[in-house]
MARSEVEX-454149 format. One record per atom (N, C-alpha, C): atom name; x, y, z. Coordinates in nm, 2 decimals. Layout:
<nodes>
NODE   name       px       py       pz
NODE     CA        X        Y        Z
...
</nodes>
This chain:
<nodes>
NODE   name       px       py       pz
NODE      N    -2.26    -1.02    -0.50
NODE     CA    -2.13    -0.96    -0.45
NODE      C    -2.02    -1.02    -0.53
NODE      N    -1.93    -0.94    -0.57
NODE     CA    -1.81    -0.99    -0.65
NODE      C    -1.71    -1.06    -0.56
NODE      N    -1.64    -1.15    -0.62
NODE     CA    -1.54    -1.22    -0.55
NODE      C    -1.41    -1.20    -0.63
NODE      N    -1.30    -1.17    -0.56
NODE     CA    -1.18    -1.14    -0.63
NODE      C    -1.07    -1.24    -0.59
NODE      N    -1.00    -1.29    -0.68
NODE     CA    -0.89    -1.38    -0.65
NODE      C    -0.76    -1.30    -0.64
NODE      N    -0.67    -1.34    -0.54
NODE     CA    -0.55    -1.27    -0.52
NODE      C    -0.46    -1.26    -0.64
NODE      N    -0.47    -1.36    -0.72
NODE     CA    -0.38    -1.36    -0.84
NODE      C    -0.42    -1.25    -0.94
NODE      N    -0.53    -1.19    -0.92
NODE     CA    -0.58    -1.09    -1.02
NODE      C    -0.54    -0.95    -0.98
NODE      N    -0.48    -0.93    -0.86
NODE     CA    -0.45    -0.80    -0.81
NODE      C    -0.34    -0.72    -0.88
NODE      N    -0.34    -0.59    -0.87
NODE     CA    -0.23    -0.51    -0.93
NODE      C    -0.20    -0.39    -0.84
NODE      N    -0.08    -0.34    -0.85
NODE     CA    -0.04    -0.23    -0.77
NODE      C     0.05    -0.14    -0.85
NODE      N     0.03    -0.01    -0.84
NODE     CA     0.12     0.08    -0.91
NODE      C     0.17     0.18    -0.81
NODE      N     0.30     0.22    -0.83
NODE     CA     0.37     0.31    -0.75
NODE      C     0.42     0.42    -0.84
NODE      N     0.39     0.55    -0.82
NODE     CA     0.43     0.66    -0.90
NODE      C     0.39     0.64    -1.04
NODE      N     0.27     0.58    -1.06
NODE     CA     0.22     0.57    -1.20
NODE      C     0.26     0.45    -1.28
NODE      N     0.35     0.37    -1.22
NODE     CA     0.40     0.25    -1.29
NODE      C     0.36     0.12    -1.22
NODE      N     0.30     0.03    -1.29
NODE     CA     0.26    -0.10    -1.23
NODE      C     0.38    -0.18    -1.20
NODE      N     0.37    -0.25    -1.09
NODE     CA     0.47    -0.35    -1.06
NODE      C     0.44    -0.48    -1.14
NODE      N     0.53    -0.51    -1.23
NODE     CA     0.49    -0.62    -1.33
NODE      C     0.51    -0.76    -1.27
NODE      N     0.60    -0.78    -1.18
NODE     CA     0.63    -0.91    -1.12
NODE      C     0.58    -0.92    -0.97
NODE      N     0.46    -0.86    -0.95
NODE     CA     0.40    -0.85    -0.82
NODE      C     0.36    -0.99    -0.77
NODE      N     0.40    -1.02    -0.65
NODE     CA     0.37    -1.15    -0.58
NODE      C     0.25    -1.13    -0.48
NODE      N     0.26    -1.02    -0.41
NODE     CA     0.16    -0.99    -0.31
NODE      C     0.17    -0.85    -0.26
NODE      N     0.06    -0.80    -0.20
NODE     CA     0.07    -0.67    -0.13
NODE      C    -0.02    -0.67    -0.02
NODE      N     0.00    -0.58     0.08
NODE     CA    -0.09    -0.57     0.19
NODE      C    -0.10    -0.42     0.23
NODE      N    -0.21    -0.38     0.27
NODE     CA    -0.23    -0.24     0.32
NODE      C    -0.31    -0.25     0.45
NODE      N    -0.25    -0.19     0.55
NODE     CA    -0.31    -0.19     0.68
NODE      C    -0.36    -0.05     0.72
NODE      N    -0.48    -0.03     0.76
NODE     CA    -0.54     0.10     0.79
NODE      C    -0.58     0.09     0.94
NODE      N    -0.54     0.20     1.02
NODE     CA    -0.57     0.20     1.16
NODE      C    -0.63     0.34     1.20
NODE      N    -0.73     0.33     1.28
NODE     CA    -0.79     0.45     1.34
NODE      C    -0.75     0.45     1.49
NODE      N    -0.67     0.54     1.53
NODE     CA    -0.63     0.55     1.67
NODE      C    -0.74     0.61     1.75
NODE      N    -0.74     0.58     1.88
NODE     CA    -0.85     0.63     1.97
NODE      C    -0.79     0.71     2.08
NODE      N    -0.88     0.80     2.14
NODE     CA    -0.85     0.88     2.25
NODE      C    -0.94     0.83     2.37
NODE      N    -0.89     0.81     2.48
NODE     CA    -0.97     0.77     2.60
NODE      C    -1.04     0.89     2.65
NODE      N    -1.18     0.88     2.65
NODE     CA    -1.26     0.99     2.69
NODE      C    -1.34     0.96     2.82
NODE      N    -1.29     0.85     2.89
NODE     CA    -1.36     0.81     3.01
NODE      C    -1.35     0.92     3.12
NODE      N    -1.45     0.92     3.20
NODE     CA    -1.46     1.02     3.31
NODE      C    -1.49     0.95     3.44
NODE      N    -1.46     1.02     3.55
NODE     CA    -1.50     0.97     3.68
NODE      C    -1.65     0.95     3.68
NODE      N    -1.69     0.85     3.75
NODE     CA    -1.84     0.82     3.76
NODE      C    -1.89     0.72     3.66
NODE      N    -1.80     0.68     3.56
NODE     CA    -1.84     0.58     3.47
NODE      C    -1.75     0.46     3.49
NODE      N    -1.80     0.34     3.48
NODE     CA    -1.73     0.22     3.50
NODE      C    -1.69     0.14     3.38
NODE      N    -1.71     0.21     3.27
NODE     CA    -1.67     0.15     3.14
NODE      C    -1.59     0.25     3.06
NODE      N    -1.49     0.21     3.00
NODE     CA    -1.41     0.30     2.92
NODE      C    -1.49     0.35     2.80
NODE      N    -1.46     0.48     2.76
NODE     CA    -1.52     0.54     2.64
NODE      C    -1.41     0.59     2.56
NODE      N    -1.43     0.58     2.43
NODE     CA    -1.32     0.63     2.33
NODE      C    -1.38     0.71     2.22
NODE      N    -1.30     0.80     2.17
NODE     CA    -1.33     0.88     2.05
NODE      C    -1.23     0.85     1.94
NODE      N    -1.27     0.85     1.81
NODE     CA    -1.17     0.83     1.71
NODE      C    -1.08     0.94     1.70
NODE      N    -0.95     0.91     1.66
NODE     CA    -0.85     1.01     1.65
NODE      C    -0.78     1.00     1.52
NODE      N    -0.65     1.01     1.52
NODE     CA    -0.56     1.01     1.40
NODE      C    -0.57     0.88     1.33
NODE      N    -0.58     0.89     1.20
NODE     CA    -0.59     0.77     1.11
NODE      C    -0.45     0.75     1.05
NODE      N    -0.41     0.63     1.03
NODE     CA    -0.28     0.60     0.97
NODE      C    -0.29     0.47     0.89
NODE      N    -0.20     0.46     0.79
NODE     CA    -0.19     0.34     0.71
NODE      C    -0.05     0.32     0.66
NODE      N    -0.03     0.19     0.63
NODE     CA     0.10     0.15     0.58
NODE      C     0.08     0.02     0.51
NODE      N     0.19    -0.03     0.45
NODE     CA     0.18    -0.15     0.37
NODE      C     0.31    -0.20     0.32
NODE      N     0.30    -0.31     0.24
NODE     CA     0.42    -0.37     0.18
NODE      C     0.38    -0.44     0.05
NODE      N     0.48    -0.47    -0.02
NODE     CA     0.46    -0.54    -0.15
NODE      C     0.58    -0.63    -0.17
NODE      N     0.55    -0.75    -0.22
NODE     CA     0.66    -0.85    -0.25
NODE      C     0.66    -0.87    -0.40
NODE      N     0.78    -0.87    -0.46
NODE     CA     0.79    -0.88    -0.61
NODE      C     0.90    -0.98    -0.64
NODE      N     0.89    -1.04    -0.76
NODE     CA     1.01    -1.11    -0.81
NODE      C     1.09    -0.99    -0.87
NODE      N     1.22    -0.99    -0.84
NODE     CA     1.30    -0.88    -0.88
NODE      C     1.31    -0.88    -1.04
NODE      N     1.27    -0.76    -1.09
NODE     CA     1.26    -0.74    -1.24
NODE      C     1.32    -0.60    -1.26
NODE      N     1.39    -0.59    -1.37
NODE     CA     1.45    -0.46    -1.40
NODE      C     1.35    -0.35    -1.40
NODE      N     1.23    -0.37    -1.46
NODE     CA     1.13    -0.27    -1.47
NODE      C     1.08    -0.23    -1.33
NODE      N     1.05    -0.33    -1.24
NODE     CA     1.01    -0.30    -1.11
NODE      C     1.12    -0.23    -1.03
NODE      N     1.24    -0.27    -1.05
NODE     CA     1.35    -0.20    -0.98
NODE      C     1.36    -0.05    -1.02
NODE      N     1.34    -0.03    -1.15
NODE     CA     1.34     0.11    -1.20
NODE      C     1.22     0.19    -1.14
NODE      N     1.11     0.13    -1.13
NODE     CA     0.99     0.19    -1.07
NODE      C     1.02     0.24    -0.93
NODE      N     1.08     0.15    -0.85
NODE     CA     1.11     0.18    -0.71
NODE      C     1.22     0.28    -0.70
NODE      N     1.32     0.27    -0.79
NODE     CA     1.43     0.37    -0.79
NODE      C     1.38     0.51    -0.83
NODE      N     1.29     0.51    -0.93
NODE     CA     1.23     0.64    -0.97
NODE      C     1.15     0.70    -0.86
NODE      N     1.08     0.61    -0.79
NODE     CA     0.99     0.66    -0.68
NODE      C     1.08     0.72    -0.56
NODE      N     1.19     0.65    -0.53
NODE     CA     1.28     0.69    -0.43
NODE      C     1.34     0.83    -0.47
NODE      N     1.38     0.84    -0.59
NODE     CA     1.43     0.97    -0.64
NODE      C     1.33     1.08    -0.63
NODE      N     1.20     1.05    -0.66
NODE     CA     1.10     1.15    -0.65
NODE      C     1.08     1.19    -0.50
NODE      N     1.08     1.08    -0.42
NODE     CA     1.07     1.10    -0.27
NODE      C     1.18     1.19    -0.22
NODE      N     1.30     1.17    -0.26
NODE     CA     1.41     1.25    -0.22
NODE      C     1.40     1.40    -0.26
NODE      N     1.33     1.42    -0.37
NODE     CA     1.31     1.55    -0.43
NODE      C     1.18     1.62    -0.36
NODE      N     1.12     1.55    -0.27
NODE     CA     1.00     1.60    -0.20
NODE      C     0.87     1.59    -0.28
NODE      N     0.87     1.50    -0.38
NODE     CA     0.75     1.48    -0.46
NODE      C     0.66     1.37    -0.40
NODE      N     0.53     1.39    -0.40
NODE     CA     0.44     1.29    -0.35
NODE      C     0.45     1.17    -0.44
NODE      N     0.44     1.05    -0.38
NODE     CA     0.45     0.92    -0.45
NODE      C     0.31     0.86    -0.44
NODE      N     0.23     0.86    -0.55
NODE     CA     0.10     0.81    -0.55
NODE      C     0.11     0.65    -0.56
NODE      N     0.01     0.59    -0.49
NODE     CA     0.00     0.45    -0.49
NODE      C    -0.15     0.41    -0.53
NODE      N    -0.16     0.32    -0.61
NODE     CA    -0.30     0.27    -0.65
NODE      C    -0.30     0.12    -0.64
NODE      N    -0.39     0.06    -0.57
NODE     CA    -0.41    -0.08    -0.55
NODE      C    -0.54    -0.12    -0.61
NODE      N    -0.54    -0.23    -0.69
NODE     CA    -0.67    -0.28    -0.74
NODE      C    -0.68    -0.43    -0.70
NODE      N    -0.80    -0.48    -0.70
NODE     CA    -0.82    -0.62    -0.68
NODE      C    -0.82    -0.70    -0.81
NODE      N    -0.81    -0.63    -0.92
NODE     CA    -0.81    -0.69    -1.05
NODE      C    -0.69    -0.64    -1.13
NODE      N    -0.64    -0.71    -1.22
NODE     CA    -0.53    -0.67    -1.31
NODE      C    -0.57    -0.56    -1.41
NODE      N    -0.68    -0.57    -1.46
NODE     CA    -0.73    -0.47    -1.56
NODE      C    -0.87    -0.42    -1.51
NODE      N    -0.87    -0.32    -1.42
NODE     CA    -0.99    -0.27    -1.36
NODE      C    -1.09    -0.21    -1.46
NODE      N    -1.21    -0.23    -1.43
NODE     CA    -1.32    -0.17    -1.51
NODE      C    -1.41    -0.09    -1.41
NODE      N    -1.50    -0.01    -1.47
NODE     CA    -1.58     0.07    -1.39
NODE      C    -1.65    -0.01    -1.28
NODE      N    -1.64     0.05    -1.15
NODE     CA    -1.70    -0.02    -1.04
NODE      C    -1.61    -0.11    -0.96
NODE      N    -1.49    -0.15    -1.02
NODE     CA    -1.40    -0.23    -0.94
NODE      C    -1.34    -0.16    -0.82
NODE      N    -1.31    -0.23    -0.71
NODE     CA    -1.25    -0.17    -0.60
NODE      C    -1.12    -0.10    -0.63
NODE      N    -1.09     0.01    -0.56
NODE     CA    -0.97     0.08    -0.59
NODE      C    -0.92     0.15    -0.46
NODE      N    -0.80     0.14    -0.42
NODE     CA    -0.74     0.20    -0.30
NODE      C    -0.63     0.29    -0.35
NODE      N    -0.64     0.42    -0.30
NODE     CA    -0.54     0.52    -0.35
NODE      C    -0.49     0.60    -0.23
NODE      N    -0.37     0.65    -0.24
NODE     CA    -0.31     0.74    -0.15
NODE      C    -0.17     0.77    -0.18
NODE      N    -0.11     0.86    -0.11
NODE     CA     0.04     0.89    -0.13
NODE      C     0.12     0.82    -0.03
NODE      N     0.24     0.78    -0.06
NODE     CA     0.32     0.70     0.03
NODE      C     0.46     0.76     0.04
NODE      N     0.53     0.72     0.14
NODE     CA     0.67     0.73     0.16
NODE      C     0.73     0.59     0.17
NODE      N     0.82     0.56     0.08
NODE     CA     0.88     0.43     0.08
NODE      C     0.98     0.42     0.20
NODE      N     0.96     0.33     0.29
NODE     CA     1.04     0.32     0.41
NODE      C     1.14     0.21     0.41
NODE      N     1.13     0.12     0.31
NODE     CA     1.22     0.01     0.30
NODE      C     1.22    -0.06     0.16
NODE      N     1.33    -0.10     0.11
NODE     CA     1.34    -0.18    -0.01
NODE      C     1.45    -0.28     0.01
NODE      N     1.42    -0.41     0.01
NODE     CA     1.52    -0.51     0.03
NODE      C     1.51    -0.61    -0.08
NODE      N     1.63    -0.67    -0.11
NODE     CA     1.64    -0.77    -0.21
NODE      C     1.69    -0.90    -0.15
NODE      N     1.63    -1.01    -0.19
NODE     CA     1.66    -1.14    -0.13
NODE      C     1.69    -1.24    -0.24
NODE      N     1.81    -1.30    -0.24
NODE     CA     1.84    -1.40    -0.34
NODE      C     1.88    -1.53    -0.26
NODE      N     1.81    -1.64    -0.30
NODE     CA     1.85    -1.77    -0.25
NODE      C     1.88    -1.87    -0.36
NODE      N     1.95    -1.97    -0.33
NODE     CA     2.00    -2.07    -0.42
NODE      C     1.89    -2.13    -0.51
NODE      N     1.78    -2.16    -0.44
NODE     CA     1.68    -2.24    -0.51
NODE      C     1.55    -2.16    -0.55
NODE      N     1.56    -2.03    -0.57
NODE     CA     1.45    -1.95    -0.60
NODE      C     1.49    -1.83    -0.69
NODE      N     1.39    -1.76    -0.74
NODE     CA     1.41    -1.64    -0.81
NODE      C     1.46    -1.53    -0.71
NODE      N     1.52    -1.43    -0.76
NODE     CA     1.56    -1.32    -0.68
NODE      C     1.43    -1.24    -0.65
NODE      N     1.41    -1.21    -0.52
NODE     CA     1.28    -1.14    -0.48
NODE      C     1.32    -1.01    -0.41
NODE      N     1.22    -0.92    -0.41
NODE     CA     1.24    -0.79    -0.34
NODE      C     1.11    -0.76    -0.26
NODE      N     1.13    -0.68    -0.16
NODE     CA     1.02    -0.64    -0.07
NODE      C     1.03    -0.49    -0.06
NODE      N     0.91    -0.43    -0.06
NODE     CA     0.90    -0.28    -0.05
NODE      C     0.81    -0.26     0.07
NODE      N     0.85    -0.17     0.16
NODE     CA     0.76    -0.13     0.27
NODE      C     0.73     0.02     0.25
NODE      N     0.61     0.06     0.29
NODE     CA     0.58     0.20     0.28
NODE      C     0.48     0.25     0.39
NODE      N     0.49     0.38     0.41
NODE     CA     0.40     0.45     0.51
NODE      C     0.31     0.54     0.43
NODE      N     0.18     0.54     0.46
NODE     CA     0.09     0.63     0.40
NODE      C     0.12     0.77     0.44
NODE      N     0.11     0.87     0.35
NODE     CA     0.13     1.01     0.37
NODE      C     0.01     1.09     0.34
NODE      N    -0.08     1.10     0.44
NODE     CA    -0.21     1.16     0.42
NODE      C    -0.32     1.06     0.42
NODE      N    -0.43     1.10     0.36
NODE     CA    -0.55     1.01     0.37
NODE      C    -0.54     0.89     0.27
NODE      N    -0.60     0.78     0.31
NODE     CA    -0.62     0.66     0.23
NODE      C    -0.76     0.67     0.18
NODE      N    -0.78     0.65     0.05
NODE     CA    -0.91     0.65    -0.01
NODE      C    -0.95     0.51    -0.06
NODE      N    -1.06     0.46    -0.01
NODE     CA    -1.11     0.33    -0.05
NODE      C    -1.23     0.36    -0.13
NODE      N    -1.23     0.33    -0.26
NODE     CA    -1.34     0.36    -0.35
NODE      C    -1.35     0.26    -0.46
NODE      N    -1.40     0.31    -0.58
NODE     CA    -1.41     0.22    -0.69
NODE      C    -1.36     0.30    -0.82
NODE      N    -1.32     0.22    -0.92
NODE     CA    -1.28     0.27    -1.04
NODE      C    -1.39     0.35    -1.11
NODE      N    -1.36     0.47    -1.16
NODE     CA    -1.46     0.55    -1.23
NODE      C    -1.48     0.50    -1.37
</nodes>
């Protein structure tokens, strides 16, 4: 079984890799419907709507800012924004790959006296999330 170090991960938004990526997270949820009926003493559930969202933290870089700005412009024009997440910086055949379309729901910039300027991006999945491998 392969082991991946967080420092090797990569993330691209709208076809452009975030070059100063610090971290990312993707959360996947399957909602449930209560199907319990009278006469049973234990709750029963069925799977329902799936949803996913995530975030990324970056050191603010002109290239990354342009990537986010371009993605927001595409979003405003009604274009899907593809997201690809890898566990490795340079994926090869068989490496894990997470893909889907997103809506960017937030972009914030944080500057402090004793650190680099950082930015955070939050996003909501738009449609299905695919967890697979690099072809």
